[in-house]
C-alpha positions, -999 to 999 in steps of 0.1 A, spaced: -379 -444 346 -358 -452 377 -373 -443 411 -346 -425 432 -349 -435 468 -334 -419 500 -331 -440 531 -334 -423 565 -330 -445 596 -307 -444 626 -299 -481 624 -271 -488 599 -280 -524 596 -316 -516 585 -303 -491 560 -280 -517 545 -308 -542 543 -331 -516 526 -304 -506 502 -298 -542 491 -336 -547 486 -342 -514 467 -311 -517 446 -321 -552 436 -350 -538 416 -345 -527 380 -367 -496 384 -351 -483 416 -319 -470 430 -308 -457 464 -293 -422 461 -284 -416 497 -286 -427 533 -293 -406 564 -288 -416 601 -311 -388 613 -338 -363 602 -315 -333 598 -293 -353 573 -323 -366 555 -334 -330 548 -300 -321 536 -298 -351 513 -334 -344 500 -323 -310 489 -291 -321 472 -301 -355 458 -337 -347 449 -350 -382 455 -384 -393 443 -393 -412 475 -379 -410 510 -382 -440 534 -383 -421 567 -381 -437 601 -403 -418 626 -380 -422 657 -345 -410 651 -321 -390 674 -321 -352 671 -344 -342 643 -370 -370 642 -388 -383 611 -419 -362 616 -399 -329 619 -378 -339 588 -410 -347 569 -425 -313 577 -393 -296 566 -392 -314 533 -429 -310 525 -427 -273 534 -399 -267 509 -413 -256 475 -382 -269 458 -390 -304 470 -427 -306 460 -420 -337 440 -406 -357 469 -428 -383 484 -423 -397 519 -432 -431 533 -429 -432 571 -415 -464 586 -417 -474 622 -418 -504 646 -446 -487 664 -478 -488 644 -497 -467 669 -527 -449 655 -515 -415 665 -484 -419 645 -504 -426 614 -522 -393 616 -491 -374 627 -473 -387 596 -501 -377 572 -504 -343 588 -467 -338 584 -472 -344 547 -462 -380 543 -477 -400 515 -480 -432 535 -472 -452 565 -457 -487 568 -445 -509 597 -409 -521 596 -424 -556 599 -438 -554 564 -428 -580 538 -401 -570 512 -427 -569 484 -449 -546 506 -420 -522 510 -412 -521 473 -449 -517 465 -451 -488 489 -423 -470 471 -440 -475 437 -474 -464 451 -460 -433 467 -440 -424 436 -473 -427 416 -489 -401 439 -512 -426 455 -520 -428 492 -504 -457 511 -517 -470 544 -506 -502 560 -532 -528 569 -529 -518 606 -536 -481 597 -573 -483 589 -592 -453 574 -616 -454 604 -589 -448 629 -574 -421 608 -607 -404 606 -612 -406 644 -579 -390 651 -582 -363 625 -616 -353 640 -602 -349 675 -602 -314 690 -582 -283 678 -545 -286 672 -520 -262 687 -498 -257 656 -519 -233 636 -542 -260 623 -573 -240 629 -562 -214 603 -551 -242 580 -585 -260 584 -603 -227 577 -582 -221 545 -590 -256 533 -627 -251 539 -626 -220 518 -607 -238 490 -635 -264 490 -658 -237 476 -637 -237 445 -645 -274 438 -672 -284 414 -700 -307 427 -684 -336 409 -649 -328 423 -664 -327 459 -680 -360 452 -648 -375 440 -630 -361 471 -654 -378 494 -648 -411 477 -610 -407 478 -613 -400 515 -632 -433 518 -602 -451 504 -616 -459 470 -592 -463 440 -598 -446 407 -613 -478 392 -637 -481 422 -647 -445 420 -652 -448 382 -676 -478 388 -694 -459 415 -699 -428 393 -702 -446 360 -673 -428 344 -639 -440 332 -608 -442 356 -591 -416 333 -620 -392 340 -616 -399 377 -579 -392 375 -586 -359 359 -610 -349 386 -585 -360 413 -557 -340 397 -578 -309 395 -590 -313 431 -554 -317 442 -544 -285 423 -573 -265 438 -566 -277 474 -528 -275 472 -525 -312 480 -493 -330 472 -510 -364 467 -541 -385 476 -530 -389 512 -532 -351 516 -567 -351 500 -578 -375 528 -564 -352 554 -581 -322 538 -615 -340 535 -616 -348 572 -600 -316 586 -623 -294 565 -653 -312 578 -664 -324 543 -662 -360 556 -671 -370 591 -657 -401 609 -681 -429 616 -689 -433 652 -697 -470 652 
């Protein structure tokens, strides 16, 4: 299966470099380029990419706004977004995840890291660059009330947690801790396939697009608390 990739960056030179890199892979192809967020949303709707490499800072509609528009569109539920930026500030990590992104990567990443990010996002896994640690994400997610309707969203997520079985809640906590299916399986003494089944059921019950959104839900619902040390 070929992974269809959309590039969204206001720098034409970077888009060209990304295109050459992505198109050089036998399992990937670039299906469109966007110089701003508004165009990225348009192309996402017409080209139906599997993964969007989205720059955060772009003129007009920025990457965060474009990500929110894409993830809010039911017709684009299969689109995964990896945020790219030269500024690996902690707040951007959380804003990206809250907007619905599957991951976050600095533009200084090595080519293999970028290609790996595309494959990881396409597989529905959560992707966080080394600079974006789980502890920092937890800290920011736990900060005071948001002003964009998040209180209602958080309450709805908490209610949905009641629909989870004890084992699904246990798996959710471990996912939020950054553990892979293999690691969770070893922790719970079950097979990775069983873990995957629990993860998929948890995602369905919580309305999460991927594992990254499970992390957000676990912290914003209060199921997982950030460490203070």
